[in-house]
RODO-924078 format. One line per field, with one value per residue (C-alpha): residue number from 1; residue in three letters; z, x, y. Coordinates in steps of 0.02 Angstrom, whole numbers, padded with zeros to 5 digits. Last residue first. Layout:
<drenlos>
nr	[NUM, ...]
rest	[ala, ...]
up	[Z, ...]
east	[X, ...]
north	[Y, ...]
</drenlos>
This chain:
<drenlos>
nr	[163, 162, 161, 160, 159, 158, 157, 156, 155, 154, 153, 152, 151, 150, 149, 148, 147, 146, 145, 144, 143, 142, 141, 140, 139, 138, 137, 136, 135, 134, 133, 132, 131, 130, 129, 128, 127, 126, 125, 124, 123, 122, 121, 120, 119, 118, 117, 116, 115, 114, 113, 112, 111, 110, 109, 108, 107, 106, 105, 104, 103, 102, 101, 100, 99, 98, 97, 96, 95, 94, 93, 92, 91, 90, 89, 88, 87, 86, 85, 84, 83, 82, 81, 80, 79, 78, 77, 76, 75, 74, 73, 72, 71, 70, 69, 68, 67, 66, 65, 64, 63, 62, 61, 60, 59, 58, 57, 56, 55, 54, 53, 52, 51, 50, 49, 48, 47, 46, 45, 44, 43, 42, 41, 40, 39, 38, 37, 36, 35, 34, 33, 32, 31, 30, 29, 28, 27, 26, 25, 24, 23, 22, 21, 20, 19, 18, 17, 16, 15, 14, 13, 12, 11, 10, 9, 8, 7, 6, 5, 4, 3, 2, 1]
rest	[leu, val, glu, ile, gly, met, ile, tyr, asp, asn, met, tyr, phe, gly, his, gly, ile, pro, phe, asp, gly, gln, arg, met, arg, his, met, gly, leu, his, glu, tyr, phe, gly, val, ala, arg, asn, asn, arg, asn, val, asn, leu, glu, val, arg, cys, pro, gly, gly, ala, gln, gln, arg, val, tyr, ala, ile, ala, his, leu, phe, met, gln, lys, gly, val, gly, gly, ala, gln, cys, asp, pro, leu, val, tyr, ile, lys, gln, leu, his, trp, leu, pro, leu, gly, asp, glu, ala, thr, gly, glu, pro, gln, val, ser, val, tyr, gly, val, ala, glu, gly, asp, ala, glu, ala, leu, phe, tyr, val, his, gly, glu, glu, thr, met, gln, arg, his, leu, ser, glu, ala, ser, tyr, met, trp, asp, met, met, tyr, glu, met, gln, glu, thr, ser, leu, ile, asp, arg, tyr, thr, his, arg, phe, cys, val, asp, ala, leu, arg, gly, ile, leu, ser, ile, asp, ala, met]
up	[02952, 02879, 02832, 02858, 02732, 02717, 02560, 02597, 02492, 02406, 02301, 02155, 02050, 01877, 01816, 01848, 01981, 01978, 02114, 02219, 02302, 02476, 02529, 02646, 02788, 02936, 02989, 03154, 03203, 03301, 03132, 03054, 03182, 03169, 02983, 03034, 03053, 02872, 02806, 02720, 02618, 02663, 02537, 02582, 02590, 02644, 02624, 02629, 02746, 02731, 02640, 02566, 02603, 02771, 02806, 02709, 02796, 02969, 02924, 02865, 03034, 03131, 03018, 03064, 03257, 03252, 03170, 03287, 03445, 03513, 03458, 03311, 03332, 03311, 03163, 03063, 03028, 02879, 02804, 02629, 02492, 02605, 02457, 02460, 02398, 02395, 02441, 02315, 02400, 02263, 02309, 02221, 02152, 02205, 02305, 02369, 02539, 02582, 02756, 02824, 02971, 03079, 03020, 03143, 03251, 03421, 03344, 03158, 03056, 02879, 02768, 02578, 02474, 02321, 02164, 02025, 01912, 02038, 02187, 02137, 01965, 02078, 02201, 02048, 01976, 02133, 02154, 02291, 02233, 02078, 02122, 02293, 02226, 02104, 02242, 02375, 02221, 02199, 02377, 02406, 02493, 02665, 02799, 02751, 02716, 02843, 02876, 02682, 02676, 02846, 02802, 02618, 02645, 02738, 02641, 02479, 02576, 02620, 02428, 02392, 02523, 02420, 02320]
east	[05219, 05066, 04909, 04756, 04613, 04433, 04340, 04159, 04061, 03917, 04010, 03891, 03831, 03766, 03851, 04013, 04113, 04015, 04069, 03940, 04028, 04093, 04219, 04370, 04297, 04440, 04550, 04618, 04615, 04447, 04386, 04440, 04346, 04195, 04178, 04217, 04013, 03988, 03827, 03947, 04051, 04214, 04339, 04542, 04655, 04834, 04926, 05123, 05255, 05427, 05520, 05360, 05404, 05452, 05276, 05179, 05258, 05210, 05037, 05002, 05066, 04963, 04798, 04834, 04873, 04708, 04609, 04692, 04635, 04521, 04360, 04353, 04414, 04261, 04204, 04363, 04461, 04452, 04576, 04569, 04624, 04728, 04758, 04936, 04967, 05139, 05100, 05061, 04914, 04810, 04888, 05009, 05031, 04931, 05035, 04945, 04899, 04823, 04761, 04724, 04631, 04623, 04770, 04802, 04946, 04874, 04818, 04893, 04873, 04911, 05010, 04958, 05052, 04954, 05062, 04933, 05037, 05089, 04999, 04805, 04829, 04858, 04707, 04597, 04665, 04606, 04454, 04449, 04418, 04304, 04242, 04179, 04112, 04002, 03949, 03912, 03815, 03709, 03671, 03630, 03748, 03727, 03659, 03777, 03917, 04026, 04012, 04020, 04188, 04263, 04196, 04239, 04365, 04468, 04451, 04516, 04657, 04698, 04703, 04798, 04939, 05048, 05079]
north	[-00231, -00330, -00227, -00301, -00330, -00386, -00419, -00459, -00577, -00643, -00775, -00785, -00953, -00935, -01084, -00989, -00887, -00720, -00602, -00513, -00385, -00318, -00176, -00155, -00258, -00245, -00377, -00374, -00547, -00500, -00447, -00620, -00707, -00581, -00627, -00814, -00817, -00829, -00722, -00602, -00736, -00725, -00658, -00617, -00489, -00469, -00316, -00287, -00205, -00283, -00449, -00506, -00679, -00679, -00551, -00684, -00842, -00751, -00710, -00889, -00928, -00802, -00881, -01052, -01015, -00915, -01060, -01174, -01089, -01212, -01120, -01241, -01417, -01536, -01431, -01460, -01304, -01192, -01069, -01033, -00901, -00774, -00665, -00584, -00381, -00293, -00123, 00013, 00077, 00000, -00167, -00256, -00419, -00569, -00682, -00847, -00894, -01060, -01122, -01305, -01391, -01541, -01658, -01793, -01815, -01756, -01586, -01539, -01390, -01408, -01273, -01233, -01113, -01056, -00997, -01021, -01136, -01275, -01259, -01201, -01314, -01477, -01420, -01388, -01565, -01651, -01569, -01443, -01276, -01300, -01462, -01416, -01255, -01340, -01458, -01332, -01216, -01357, -01394, -01217, -01108, -01025, -01152, -01312, -01169, -01203, -01392, -01416, -01330, -01428, -01594, -01610, -01497, -01602, -01747, -01648, -01567, -01754, -01786, -01649, -01668, -01777, -01631]
</drenlos>
């Protein structure tokens, strides 16, 4: 819980940077409050099962990743959702994102105790699509998902089987 304000501060830079050319200002503000207000982060951690990990470089937090169990996938495997993975703009392309992804996958593997599936939503216009594909994830489907106030997430759902 002590990391809630830190995650919020990181998101204020990372999330805004990622979506500055993709989302309207109004949708950006709505999503920041929806996902990153202190109340939302607290609820995610205490009621929704999100587990957050922070990445550090030179003793400073530079990114975060969160995963959440989601039940069972269509193929019968345990299903986990990689909810968030963001790195400060100045630290991107240095391997931090890959290390966070691998850490999250290792955590899920350990928690699942066997094969499972990890899925994530990524905006179809986000350059991170290529990052996820490079890490072995595949586009499974796409959709326009209503999130409230007339806004939508226009996402690919990507997935990977974890053995």
